C-alpha angles and dihedrals in degrees: 000000000000124000142152119240111202116219099189103300093339116100114217111196115213129188117187137171128215114228139177094020112190139143086266096057145283144243127241114202124192112234094179129359146093096320132066087227132001123178116172117188118197114196125186124205124186105227095180134251090074092299130127128199114216117205120194122199119183129190112188136166123196121238118244120257129068095260096052094041089053093047092045093050093046091050090047091051089054095052096095090058092046092050093046090052091047091051091050092046093047092049091048093049093048094047091051089056092054096052 
């Protein structure tokens, strides 16, 4: 998967690969991008009543150099907002499919 993440007016090109795909989750691993390493594990747990808990685990290392360390830390600081938006969007999409 290749995409561009916009950090203001700065394009950050990201290339990732999906790994270990299963009904219980998957991993996305950065091949190239703003981090030295980025491994994001998505795990799904059925919690009953038609609900699923999604657990995200991220291992990331910052690149060397002042510019990349700054960009990496700023992106990392914004992760809670990104994950909150993703949770809202996922819930909205799934609920629209039920109705």
